[in-house]
PDBQT receptor file of N, H, CA, C and O in Angstrom, charges set to zero:
ATOM      1  N   MET A   1      86.208 105.006 103.384  1.00  0.00    +0.000 N 
ATOM      2  CA  MET A   1      86.464 104.788 101.972  1.00  0.00    +0.000 C 
ATOM      3  C   MET A   1      87.799 105.406 101.570  1.00  0.00    +0.000 C 
ATOM      4  O   MET A   1      88.400 104.958 100.593  1.00  0.00    +0.000 OA
ATOM      5  N   SER A   2      88.273 106.395 102.268  1.00  0.00    +0.000 N 
ATOM      6  H   SER A   2      87.786 106.759 103.061  1.00  0.00    +0.000 HD
ATOM      7  CA  SER A   2      89.514 107.034 101.864  1.00  0.00    +0.000 C 
ATOM      8  C   SER A   2      90.702 106.081 101.908  1.00  0.00    +0.000 C 
ATOM      9  O   SER A   2      91.707 106.325 101.240  1.00  0.00    +0.000 OA
ATOM     10  N   LEU A   3      90.609 105.001 102.678  1.00  0.00    +0.000 N 
ATOM     11  H   LEU A   3      89.792 104.803 103.220  1.00  0.00    +0.000 HD
ATOM     12  CA  LEU A   3      91.683 104.018 102.711  1.00  0.00    +0.000 C 
ATOM     13  C   LEU A   3      91.782 103.248 101.398  1.00  0.00    +0.000 C 
ATOM     14  O   LEU A   3      92.836 102.691 101.087  1.00  0.00    +0.000 OA
ATOM     15  N   ALA A   4      90.710 103.209 100.632  1.00  0.00    +0.000 N 
ATOM     16  H   ALA A   4      89.855 103.661 100.884  1.00  0.00    +0.000 HD
ATOM     17  CA  ALA A   4      90.703 102.475  99.369  1.00  0.00    +0.000 C 
ATOM     18  C   ALA A   4      91.248 103.309  98.210  1.00  0.00    +0.000 C 
ATOM     19  O   ALA A   4      91.494 102.775  97.128  1.00  0.00    +0.000 OA
ATOM     20  N   LYS A   5      91.438 104.604  98.423  1.00  0.00    +0.000 N 
ATOM     21  H   LYS A   5      91.238 105.038  99.302  1.00  0.00    +0.000 HD
ATOM     22  CA  LYS A   5      91.902 105.466  97.346  1.00  0.00    +0.000 C 
ATOM     23  C   LYS A   5      93.270 105.004  96.850  1.00  0.00    +0.000 C 
ATOM     24  O   LYS A   5      94.210 104.867  97.633  1.00  0.00    +0.000 OA
ATOM     25  N   GLY A   6      93.371 104.766  95.552  1.00  0.00    +0.000 N 
ATOM     26  H   GLY A   6      92.607 104.877  94.916  1.00  0.00    +0.000 HD
ATOM     27  CA  GLY A   6      94.613 104.296  94.969  1.00  0.00    +0.000 C 
ATOM     28  C   GLY A   6      94.715 102.785  94.897  1.00  0.00    +0.000 C 
ATOM     29  O   GLY A   6      95.613 102.259  94.239  1.00  0.00    +0.000 OA
ATOM     30  N   LEU A   7      93.817 102.082  95.556  1.00  0.00    +0.000 N 
ATOM     31  H   LEU A   7      93.088 102.509  96.090  1.00  0.00    +0.000 HD
ATOM     32  CA  LEU A   7      93.822 100.617  95.516  1.00  0.00    +0.000 C 
ATOM     33  C   LEU A   7      92.860 100.122  94.454  1.00  0.00    +0.000 C 
ATOM     34  O   LEU A   7      91.928 100.828  94.070  1.00  0.00    +0.000 OA
ATOM     35  N   GLU A   8      93.089  98.908  93.983  1.00  0.00    +0.000 N 
ATOM     36  H   GLU A   8      93.846  98.335  94.295  1.00  0.00    +0.000 HD
ATOM     37  CA  GLU A   8      92.189  98.274  93.030  1.00  0.00    +0.000 C 
ATOM     38  C   GLU A   8      91.825  96.886  93.543  1.00  0.00    +0.000 C 
ATOM     39  O   GLU A   8      92.618  96.234  94.222  1.00  0.00    +0.000 OA
ATOM     40  N   TYR A   9      90.624  96.448  93.210  1.00  0.00    +0.000 N 
ATOM     41  H   TYR A   9      89.980  96.977  92.657  1.00  0.00    +0.000 HD
ATOM     42  CA  TYR A   9      90.113  95.156  93.652  1.00  0.00    +0.000 C 
ATOM     43  C   TYR A   9      89.528  94.418  92.450  1.00  0.00    +0.000 C 
ATOM     44  O   TYR A   9      88.993  95.048  91.538  1.00  0.00    +0.000 OA
ATOM     45  N   ASP A  10      89.627  93.100  92.442  1.00  0.00    +0.000 N 
ATOM     46  H   ASP A  10      90.062  92.588  93.183  1.00  0.00    +0.000 HD
ATOM     47  CA  ASP A  10      89.048  92.321  91.342  1.00  0.00    +0.000 C 
ATOM     48  C   ASP A  10      87.556  92.566  91.225  1.00  0.00    +0.000 C 
ATOM     49  O   ASP A  10      87.044  92.789  90.127  1.00  0.00    +0.000 OA
ATOM     50  N   THR A  11      86.856  92.527  92.347  1.00  0.00    +0.000 N 
ATOM     51  H   THR A  11      87.272  92.346  93.239  1.00  0.00    +0.000 HD
ATOM     52  CA  THR A  11      85.410  92.709  92.369  1.00  0.00    +0.000 C 
ATOM     53  C   THR A  11      85.048  93.736  93.430  1.00  0.00    +0.000 C 
ATOM     54  O   THR A  11      85.583  93.713  94.538  1.00  0.00    +0.000 OA
ATOM     55  N   VAL A  12      84.141  94.633  93.083  1.00  0.00    +0.000 N 
ATOM     56  H   VAL A  12      83.707  94.652  92.183  1.00  0.00    +0.000 HD
ATOM     57  CA  VAL A  12      83.656  95.641  94.023  1.00  0.00    +0.000 C 
ATOM     58  C   VAL A  12      82.139  95.542  94.081  1.00  0.00    +0.000 C 
ATOM     59  O   VAL A  12      81.476  95.442  93.049  1.00  0.00    +0.000 OA
ATOM     60  N   LEU A  13      81.597  95.571  95.290  1.00  0.00    +0.000 N 
ATOM     61  H   LEU A  13      82.136  95.652  96.128  1.00  0.00    +0.000 HD
ATOM     62  CA  LEU A  13      80.161  95.566  95.527  1.00  0.00    +0.000 C 
ATOM     63  C   LEU A  13      79.810  96.872  96.218  1.00  0.00    +0.000 C 
ATOM     64  O   LEU A  13      80.275  97.132  97.328  1.00  0.00    +0.000 OA
ATOM     65  N   VAL A  14      78.997  97.692  95.573  1.00  0.00    +0.000 N 
ATOM     66  H   VAL A  14      78.620  97.481  94.671  1.00  0.00    +0.000 HD
ATOM     67  CA  VAL A  14      78.554  98.960  96.145  1.00  0.00    +0.000 C 
ATOM     68  C   VAL A  14      77.073  98.795  96.493  1.00  0.00    +0.000 C 
ATOM     69  O   VAL A  14      76.250  98.499  95.627  1.00  0.00    +0.000 OA
ATOM     70  N   ILE A  15      76.751  98.991  97.762  1.00  0.00    +0.000 N 
ATOM     71  H   ILE A  15      77.420  99.232  98.465  1.00  0.00    +0.000 HD
ATOM     72  CA  ILE A  15      75.379  98.824  98.237  1.00  0.00    +0.000 C 
ATOM     73  C   ILE A  15      74.806 100.190  98.575  1.00  0.00    +0.000 C 
ATOM     74  O   ILE A  15      75.408 100.960  99.323  1.00  0.00    +0.000 OA
ATOM     75  N   GLU A  16      73.652 100.479  98.023  1.00  0.00    +0.000 N 
ATOM     76  H   GLU A  16      73.164  99.853  97.415  1.00  0.00    +0.000 HD
ATOM     77  CA  GLU A  16      72.916 101.724  98.235  1.00  0.00    +0.000 C 
ATOM     78  C   GLU A  16      73.774 102.973  97.971  1.00  0.00    +0.000 C 
ATOM     79  O   GLU A  16      74.101 103.704  98.905  1.00  0.00    +0.000 OA
ATOM     80  N   PRO A  17      74.133 103.216  96.723  1.00  0.00    +0.000 N 
ATOM     81  CA  PRO A  17      74.960 104.372  96.399  1.00  0.00    +0.000 C 
ATOM     82  C   PRO A  17      74.336 105.706  96.818  1.00  0.00    +0.000 C 
ATOM     83  O   PRO A  17      75.070 106.640  97.140  1.00  0.00    +0.000 OA
ATOM     84  N   ALA A  18      73.023 105.823  96.824  1.00  0.00    +0.000 N 
ATOM     85  H   ALA A  18      72.426 105.064  96.563  1.00  0.00    +0.000 HD
ATOM     86  CA  ALA A  18      72.382 107.080  97.236  1.00  0.00    +0.000 C 
ATOM     87  C   ALA A  18      72.678 107.385  98.699  1.00  0.00    +0.000 C 
ATOM     88  O   ALA A  18      72.801 108.551  99.075  1.00  0.00    +0.000 OA
ATOM     89  N   ARG A  19      72.791 106.364  99.514  1.00  0.00    +0.000 N 
ATOM     90  H   ARG A  19      72.690 105.417  99.208  1.00  0.00    +0.000 HD
ATOM     91  CA  ARG A  19      73.105 106.578 100.929  1.00  0.00    +0.000 C 
ATOM     92  C   ARG A  19      74.552 107.017 101.111  1.00  0.00    +0.000 C 
ATOM     93  O   ARG A  19      74.853 107.787 102.023  1.00  0.00    +0.000 OA
ATOM     94  N   ILE A  20      75.447 106.539 100.257  1.00  0.00    +0.000 N 
ATOM     95  H   ILE A  20      75.202 105.913  99.517  1.00  0.00    +0.000 HD
ATOM     96  CA  ILE A  20      76.843 106.984 100.313  1.00  0.00    +0.000 C 
ATOM     97  C   ILE A  20      76.899 108.475  99.986  1.00  0.00    +0.000 C 
ATOM     98  O   ILE A  20      77.595 109.235 100.660  1.00  0.00    +0.000 OA
ATOM     99  N   VAL A  21      76.173 108.890  98.958  1.00  0.00    +0.000 N 
ATOM    100  H   VAL A  21      75.608 108.273  98.410  1.00  0.00    +0.000 HD
ATOM    101  CA  VAL A  21      76.158 110.298  98.551  1.00  0.00    +0.000 C 
ATOM    102  C   VAL A  21      75.552 111.170  99.645  1.00  0.00    +0.000 C 
ATOM    103  O   VAL A  21      76.053 112.261  99.914  1.00  0.00    +0.000 OA
ATOM    104  N   ALA A  22      74.489 110.704 100.273  1.00  0.00    +0.000 N 
ATOM    105  H   ALA A  22      74.081 109.817 100.054  1.00  0.00    +0.000 HD
ATOM    106  CA  ALA A  22      73.779 111.498 101.285  1.00  0.00    +0.000 C 
ATOM    107  C   ALA A  22      74.498 111.540 102.630  1.00  0.00    +0.000 C 
ATOM    108  O   ALA A  22      74.184 112.391 103.462  1.00  0.00    +0.000 OA
ATOM    109  N   ALA A  23      75.441 110.655 102.860  1.00  0.00    +0.000 N 
ATOM    110  H   ALA A  23      75.696 109.964 102.184  1.00  0.00    +0.000 HD
ATOM    111  CA  ALA A  23      76.059 110.515 104.180  1.00  0.00    +0.000 C 
ATOM    112  C   ALA A  23      76.929 111.703 104.575  1.00  0.00    +0.000 C 
ATOM    113  O   ALA A  23      77.087 111.975 105.765  1.00  0.00    +0.000 OA
ATOM    114  N   GLU A  24      77.492 112.412 103.611  1.00  0.00    +0.000 N 
ATOM    115  H   GLU A  24      77.363 112.192 102.644  1.00  0.00    +0.000 HD
ATOM    116  CA  GLU A  24      78.385 113.529 103.938  1.00  0.00    +0.000 C 
ATOM    117  C   GLU A  24      78.491 114.475 102.755  1.00  0.00    +0.000 C 
ATOM    118  O   GLU A  24      78.025 114.173 101.656  1.00  0.00    +0.000 OA
ATOM    119  N   GLY A  25      79.096 115.600 102.989  1.00  0.00    +0.000 N 
ATOM    120  H   GLY A  25      79.474 115.845 103.881  1.00  0.00    +0.000 HD
ATOM    121  CA  GLY A  25      79.252 116.601 101.936  1.00  0.00    +0.000 C 
ATOM    122  C   GLY A  25      80.060 116.122 100.751  1.00  0.00    +0.000 C 
ATOM    123  O   GLY A  25      79.814 116.534  99.617  1.00  0.00    +0.000 OA
ATOM    124  N   ARG A  26      81.033 115.248 101.007  1.00  0.00    +0.000 N 
ATOM    125  H   ARG A  26      81.233 114.913 101.928  1.00  0.00    +0.000 HD
ATOM    126  CA  ARG A  26      81.863 114.714  99.924  1.00  0.00    +0.000 C 
ATOM    127  C   ARG A  26      81.379 113.342  99.468  1.00  0.00    +0.000 C 
ATOM    128  O   ARG A  26      82.154 112.554  98.925  1.00  0.00    +0.000 OA
ATOM    129  N   GLY A  27      80.113 113.062  99.686  1.00  0.00    +0.000 N 
ATOM    130  H   GLY A  27      79.484 113.702 100.126  1.00  0.00    +0.000 HD
ATOM    131  CA  GLY A  27      79.551 111.747  99.369  1.00  0.00    +0.000 C 
ATOM    132  C   GLY A  27      79.696 111.342  97.911  1.00  0.00    +0.000 C 
ATOM    133  O   GLY A  27      79.952 110.176  97.610  1.00  0.00    +0.000 OA
ATOM    134  N   LEU A  28      79.534 112.297  97.009  1.00  0.00    +0.000 N 
ATOM    135  H   LEU A  28      79.326 113.244  97.254  1.00  0.00    +0.000 HD
ATOM    136  CA  LEU A  28      79.652 111.970  95.582  1.00  0.00    +0.000 C 
ATOM    137  C   LEU A  28      81.083 111.581  95.228  1.00  0.00    +0.000 C 
ATOM    138  O   LEU A  28      81.297 110.681  94.416  1.00  0.00    +0.000 OA
ATOM    139  N   GLN A  29      82.053 112.244  95.826  1.00  0.00    +0.000 N 
ATOM    140  H   GLN A  29      81.878 112.975  96.486  1.00  0.00    +0.000 HD
ATOM    141  CA  GLN A  29      83.453 111.868  95.598  1.00  0.00    +0.000 C 
ATOM    142  C   GLN A  29      83.739 110.493  96.177  1.00  0.00    +0.000 C 
ATOM    143  O   GLN A  29      84.461 109.704  95.567  1.00  0.00    +0.000 OA
ATOM    144  N   ARG A  30      83.182 110.195  97.349  1.00  0.00    +0.000 N 
ATOM    145  H   ARG A  30      82.596 110.836  97.844  1.00  0.00    +0.000 HD
ATOM    146  CA  ARG A  30      83.371 108.875  97.964  1.00  0.00    +0.000 C 
ATOM    147  C   ARG A  30      82.779 107.788  97.079  1.00  0.00    +0.000 C 
ATOM    148  O   ARG A  30      83.373 106.723  96.909  1.00  0.00    +0.000 OA
ATOM    149  N   LEU A  31      81.609 108.058  96.517  1.00  0.00    +0.000 N 
ATOM    150  H   LEU A  31      81.125 108.922  96.655  1.00  0.00    +0.000 HD
ATOM    151  CA  LEU A  31      80.984 107.083  95.617  1.00  0.00    +0.000 C 
ATOM    152  C   LEU A  31      81.840 106.884  94.378  1.00  0.00    +0.000 C 
ATOM    153  O   LEU A  31      82.001 105.753  93.919  1.00  0.00    +0.000 OA
ATOM    154  N   TYR A  32      82.387 107.952  93.830  1.00  0.00    +0.000 N 
ATOM    155  H   TYR A  32      82.256 108.870  94.202  1.00  0.00    +0.000 HD
ATOM    156  CA  TYR A  32      83.266 107.849  92.661  1.00  0.00    +0.000 C 
ATOM    157  C   TYR A  32      84.450 106.931  92.956  1.00  0.00    +0.000 C 
ATOM    158  O   TYR A  32      84.794 106.073  92.144  1.00  0.00    +0.000 OA
ATOM    159  N   VAL A  33      85.065 107.113  94.112  1.00  0.00    +0.000 N 
ATOM    160  H   VAL A  33      84.785 107.810  94.773  1.00  0.00    +0.000 HD
ATOM    161  CA  VAL A  33      86.201 106.261  94.489  1.00  0.00    +0.000 C 
ATOM    162  C   VAL A  33      85.762 104.804  94.545  1.00  0.00    +0.000 C 
ATOM    163  O   VAL A  33      86.453 103.929  94.023  1.00  0.00    +0.000 OA
ATOM    164  N   ALA A  34      84.618 104.536  95.173  1.00  0.00    +0.000 N 
ATOM    165  H   ALA A  34      84.057 105.247  95.598  1.00  0.00    +0.000 HD
ATOM    166  CA  ALA A  34      84.125 103.159  95.277  1.00  0.00    +0.000 C 
ATOM    167  C   ALA A  34      83.864 102.553  93.895  1.00  0.00    +0.000 C 
ATOM    168  O   ALA A  34      84.205 101.397  93.644  1.00  0.00    +0.000 OA
ATOM    169  N   LEU A  35      83.263 103.337  93.009  1.00  0.00    +0.000 N 
ATOM    170  H   LEU A  35      82.986 104.276  93.213  1.00  0.00    +0.000 HD
ATOM    171  CA  LEU A  35      82.904 102.825  91.681  1.00  0.00    +0.000 C 
ATOM    172  C   LEU A  35      84.100 102.616  90.773  1.00  0.00    +0.000 C 
ATOM    173  O   LEU A  35      84.018 101.851  89.812  1.00  0.00    +0.000 OA
ATOM    174  N   THR A  36      85.200 103.275  91.054  1.00  0.00    +0.000 N 
ATOM    175  H   THR A  36      85.267 103.896  91.834  1.00  0.00    +0.000 HD
ATOM    176  CA  THR A  36      86.356 103.180  90.154  1.00  0.00    +0.000 C 
ATOM    177  C   THR A  36      87.451 102.263  90.688  1.00  0.00    +0.000 C 
ATOM    178  O   THR A  36      88.562 102.278  90.158  1.00  0.00    +0.000 OA
ATOM    179  N   ARG A  37      87.183 101.487  91.691  1.00  0.00    +0.000 N 
ATOM    180  H   ARG A  37      86.280 101.475  92.121  1.00  0.00    +0.000 HD
ATOM    181  CA  ARG A  37      88.186 100.576  92.244  1.00  0.00    +0.000 C 
ATOM    182  C   ARG A  37      88.132  99.192  91.610  1.00  0.00    +0.000 C 
ATOM    183  O   ARG A  37      89.060  98.405  91.797  1.00  0.00    +0.000 OA
ATOM    184  N   ALA A  38      87.084  98.871  90.872  1.00  0.00    +0.000 N 
ATOM    185  H   ALA A  38      86.330  99.510  90.720  1.00  0.00    +0.000 HD
ATOM    186  CA  ALA A  38      86.912  97.532  90.310  1.00  0.00    +0.000 C 
ATOM    187  C   ALA A  38      87.803  97.315  89.095  1.00  0.00    +0.000 C 
ATOM    188  O   ALA A  38      87.902  98.179  88.223  1.00  0.00    +0.000 OA
ATOM    189  N   VAL A  39      88.457  96.142  89.045  1.00  0.00    +0.000 N 
ATOM    190  H   VAL A  39      88.376  95.441  89.754  1.00  0.00    +0.000 HD
ATOM    191  CA  VAL A  39      89.279  95.765  87.896  1.00  0.00    +0.000 C 
ATOM    192  C   VAL A  39      88.489  94.833  86.971  1.00  0.00    +0.000 C 
ATOM    193  O   VAL A  39      88.497  95.017  85.754  1.00  0.00    +0.000 OA
ATOM    194  N   SER A  40      87.809  93.836  87.540  1.00  0.00    +0.000 N 
ATOM    195  H   SER A  40      87.803  93.686  88.529  1.00  0.00    +0.000 HD
ATOM    196  CA  SER A  40      87.110  92.833  86.728  1.00  0.00    +0.000 C 
ATOM    197  C   SER A  40      85.598  92.948  86.775  1.00  0.00    +0.000 C 
ATOM    198  O   SER A  40      84.932  92.779  85.754  1.00  0.00    +0.000 OA
ATOM    199  N   ALA A  41      85.039  93.237  87.965  1.00  0.00    +0.000 N 
ATOM    200  H   ALA A  41      85.580  93.374  88.794  1.00  0.00    +0.000 HD
ATOM    201  CA  ALA A  41      83.581  93.247  88.097  1.00  0.00    +0.000 C 
ATOM    202  C   ALA A  41      83.143  94.310  89.092  1.00  0.00    +0.000 C 
ATOM    203  O   ALA A  41      83.741  94.480  90.154  1.00  0.00    +0.000 OA
ATOM    204  N   LEU A  42      82.087  95.019  88.721  1.00  0.00    +0.000 N 
ATOM    205  H   LEU A  42      81.601  94.880  87.858  1.00  0.00    +0.000 HD
ATOM    206  CA  LEU A  42      81.467  96.004  89.596  1.00  0.00    +0.000 C 
ATOM    207  C   LEU A  42      79.997  95.658  89.724  1.00  0.00    +0.000 C 
ATOM    208  O   LEU A  42      79.300  95.525  88.718  1.00  0.00    +0.000 OA
ATOM    209  N   HIS A  43      79.519  95.513  90.950  1.00  0.00    +0.000 N 
ATOM    210  H   HIS A  43      80.085  95.622  91.768  1.00  0.00    +0.000 HD
ATOM    211  CA  HIS A  43      78.109  95.214  91.217  1.00  0.00    +0.000 C 
ATOM    212  C   HIS A  43      77.549  96.343  92.066  1.00  0.00    +0.000 C 
ATOM    213  O   HIS A  43      78.145  96.732  93.071  1.00  0.00    +0.000 OA
ATOM    214  N   VAL A  44      76.406  96.864  91.657  1.00  0.00    +0.000 N 
ATOM    215  H   VAL A  44      75.922  96.548  90.841  1.00  0.00    +0.000 HD
ATOM    216  CA  VAL A  44      75.735  97.929  92.406  1.00  0.00    +0.000 C 
ATOM    217  C   VAL A  44      74.359  97.414  92.796  1.00  0.00    +0.000 C 
ATOM    218  O   VAL A  44      73.532  97.108  91.937  1.00  0.00    +0.000 OA
ATOM    219  N   LEU A  45      74.122  97.321  94.107  1.00  0.00    +0.000 N 
ATOM    220  H   LEU A  45      74.794  97.570  94.804  1.00  0.00    +0.000 HD
ATOM    221  CA  LEU A  45      72.838  96.860  94.635  1.00  0.00    +0.000 C 
ATOM    222  C   LEU A  45      72.126  98.043  95.271  1.00  0.00    +0.000 C 
ATOM    223  O   LEU A  45      72.713  98.783  96.060  1.00  0.00    +0.000 OA
ATOM    224  N   HIS A  46      70.843  98.216  94.918  1.00  0.00    +0.000 N 
ATOM    225  H   HIS A  46      70.366  97.615  94.277  1.00  0.00    +0.000 HD
ATOM    226  CA  HIS A  46      70.106  99.338  95.497  1.00  0.00    +0.000 C 
ATOM    227  C   HIS A  46      68.614  99.081  95.466  1.00  0.00    +0.000 C 
ATOM    228  O   HIS A  46      68.088  98.466  94.538  1.00  0.00    +0.000 OA
ATOM    229  N   ALA A  47      67.948  99.562  96.495  1.00  0.00    +0.000 N 
ATOM    230  H   ALA A  47      68.376 100.062  97.248  1.00  0.00    +0.000 HD
ATOM    231  CA  ALA A  47      66.488  99.597  96.528  1.00  0.00    +0.000 C 
ATOM    232  C   ALA A  47      66.037 101.047  96.368  1.00  0.00    +0.000 C 
ATOM    233  O   ALA A  47      64.997 101.322  95.769  1.00  0.00    +0.000 OA
ATOM    234  N   ASP A  48      66.839 101.976  96.917  1.00  0.00    +0.000 N 
ATOM    235  H   ASP A  48      67.683 101.753  97.404  1.00  0.00    +0.000 HD
ATOM    236  CA  ASP A  48      66.565 103.404  96.773  1.00  0.00    +0.000 C 
ATOM    237  C   ASP A  48      66.914 103.830  95.352  1.00  0.00    +0.000 C 
ATOM    238  O   ASP A  48      67.733 103.181  94.701  1.00  0.00    +0.000 OA
ATOM    239  N   PRO A  49      66.308 104.910  94.859  1.00  0.00    +0.000 N 
ATOM    240  CA  PRO A  49      66.673 105.411  93.530  1.00  0.00    +0.000 C 
ATOM    241  C   PRO A  49      68.163 105.763  93.479  1.00  0.00    +0.000 C 
ATOM    242  O   PRO A  49      68.743 106.202  94.472  1.00  0.00    +0.000 OA
ATOM    243  N   LEU A  50      68.762 105.566  92.319  1.00  0.00    +0.000 N 
ATOM    244  H   LEU A  50      68.290 105.209  91.512  1.00  0.00    +0.000 HD
ATOM    245  CA  LEU A  50      70.171 105.901  92.141  1.00  0.00    +0.000 C 
ATOM    246  C   LEU A  50      70.357 107.417  92.190  1.00  0.00    +0.000 C 
ATOM    247  O   LEU A  50      69.443 108.160  91.833  1.00  0.00    +0.000 OA
ATOM    248  N   PRO A  51      71.517 107.879  92.624  1.00  0.00    +0.000 N 
ATOM    249  CA  PRO A  51      71.798 109.318  92.587  1.00  0.00    +0.000 C 
ATOM    250  C   PRO A  51      71.728 109.841  91.152  1.00  0.00    +0.000 C 
ATOM    251  O   PRO A  51      72.046 109.115  90.210  1.00  0.00    +0.000 OA
ATOM    252  N   GLU A  52      71.318 111.085  90.985  1.00  0.00    +0.000 N 
ATOM    253  H   GLU A  52      71.060 111.675  91.749  1.00  0.00    +0.000 HD
ATOM    254  CA  GLU A  52      71.129 111.680  89.660  1.00  0.00    +0.000 C 
ATOM    255  C   GLU A  52      72.341 111.529  88.732  1.00  0.00    +0.000 C 
ATOM    256  O   GLU A  52      72.146 111.206  87.560  1.00  0.00    +0.000 OA
ATOM    257  N   PRO A  53      73.574 111.745  89.189  1.00  0.00    +0.000 N 
ATOM    258  CA  PRO A  53      74.710 111.576  88.266  1.00  0.00    +0.000 C 
ATOM    259  C   PRO A  53      74.817 110.159  87.686  1.00  0.00    +0.000 C 
ATOM    260  O   PRO A  53      75.260 109.992  86.549  1.00  0.00    +0.000 OA
ATOM    261  N   LEU A  54      74.419 109.147  88.450  1.00  0.00    +0.000 N 
ATOM    262  H   LEU A  54      74.059 109.282  89.373  1.00  0.00    +0.000 HD
ATOM    263  CA  LEU A  54      74.453 107.782  87.919  1.00  0.00    +0.000 C 
ATOM    264  C   LEU A  54      73.324 107.553  86.917  1.00  0.00    +0.000 C 
ATOM    265  O   LEU A  54      73.503 106.831  85.937  1.00  0.00    +0.000 OA
ATOM    266  N   LEU A  55      72.176 108.158  87.154  1.00  0.00    +0.000 N 
ATOM    267  H   LEU A  55      72.030 108.745  87.950  1.00  0.00    +0.000 HD
ATOM    268  CA  LEU A  55      71.069 108.022  86.202  1.00  0.00    +0.000 C 
ATOM    269  C   LEU A  55      71.405 108.678  84.882  1.00  0.00    +0.000 C 
ATOM    270  O   LEU A  55      71.112 108.127  83.821  1.00  0.00    +0.000 OA
ATOM    271  N   ALA A  56      72.018 109.852  84.933  1.00  0.00    +0.000 N 
ATOM    272  H   ALA A  56      72.256 110.300  85.795  1.00  0.00    +0.000 HD
ATOM    273  CA  ALA A  56      72.386 110.560  83.703  1.00  0.00    +0.000 C 
ATOM    274  C   ALA A  56      73.428 109.760  82.927  1.00  0.00    +0.000 C 
ATOM    275  O   ALA A  56      73.367 109.702  81.699  1.00  0.00    +0.000 OA
ATOM    276  N   GLN A  57      74.379 109.147  83.620  1.00  0.00    +0.000 N 
ATOM    277  H   GLN A  57      74.428 109.195  84.617  1.00  0.00    +0.000 HD
ATOM    278  CA  GLN A  57      75.420 108.359  82.971  1.00  0.00    +0.000 C 
ATOM    279  C   GLN A  57      74.849 107.097  82.343  1.00  0.00    +0.000 C 
ATOM    280  O   GLN A  57      75.211 106.753  81.218  1.00  0.00    +0.000 OA
ATOM    281  N   SER A  58      73.953 106.394  83.056  1.00  0.00    +0.000 N 
ATOM    282  H   SER A  58      73.658 106.674  83.970  1.00  0.00    +0.000 HD
ATOM    283  CA  SER A  58      73.402 105.149  82.520  1.00  0.00    +0.000 C 
ATOM    284  C   SER A  58      72.506 105.419  81.310  1.00  0.00    +0.000 C 
ATOM    285  O   SER A  58      72.397 104.558  80.437  1.00  0.00    +0.000 OA
ATOM    286  N   ALA A  59      71.875 106.566  81.233  1.00  0.00    +0.000 N 
ATOM    287  H   ALA A  59      71.964 107.265  81.943  1.00  0.00    +0.000 HD
ATOM    288  CA  ALA A  59      71.055 106.908  80.089  1.00  0.00    +0.000 C 
ATOM    289  C   ALA A  59      71.912 107.189  78.857  1.00  0.00    +0.000 C 
ATOM    290  O   ALA A  59      71.466 106.987  77.728  1.00  0.00    +0.000 OA
ATOM    291  N   ALA A  60      73.135 107.651  79.072  1.00  0.00    +0.000 N 
ATOM    292  H   ALA A  60      73.498 107.815  79.989  1.00  0.00    +0.000 HD
ATOM    293  CA  ALA A  60      74.023 107.975  77.960  1.00  0.00    +0.000 C 
ATOM    294  C   ALA A  60      74.681 106.740  77.370  1.00  0.00    +0.000 C 
ATOM    295  O   ALA A  60      75.182 106.786  76.247  1.00  0.00    +0.000 OA
ATOM    296  N   VAL A  61      74.687 105.632  78.111  1.00  0.00    +0.000 N 
ATOM    297  H   VAL A  61      74.280 105.594  79.023  1.00  0.00    +0.000 HD
ATOM    298  CA  VAL A  61      75.380 104.409  77.649  1.00  0.00    +0.000 C 
ATOM    299  C   VAL A  61      74.528 103.626  76.708  1.00  0.00    +0.000 C 
ATOM    300  O   VAL A  61      74.948 102.575  76.223  1.00  0.00    +0.000 OA
TER     301      VAL A  61
């Protein structure tokens, strides 16, 4: 994911964000980078529960 830092894409698809967070110590930062690369559309697909920071954010919206 570090190769995408600084890049933008028309559409971004993030699959299983909880697994991205759990994969490494900097998982939450990696997820942030993935979520902030979309210019026009962001799609998040998940079967596992969303990570807590995403749940707190979606409740505030």
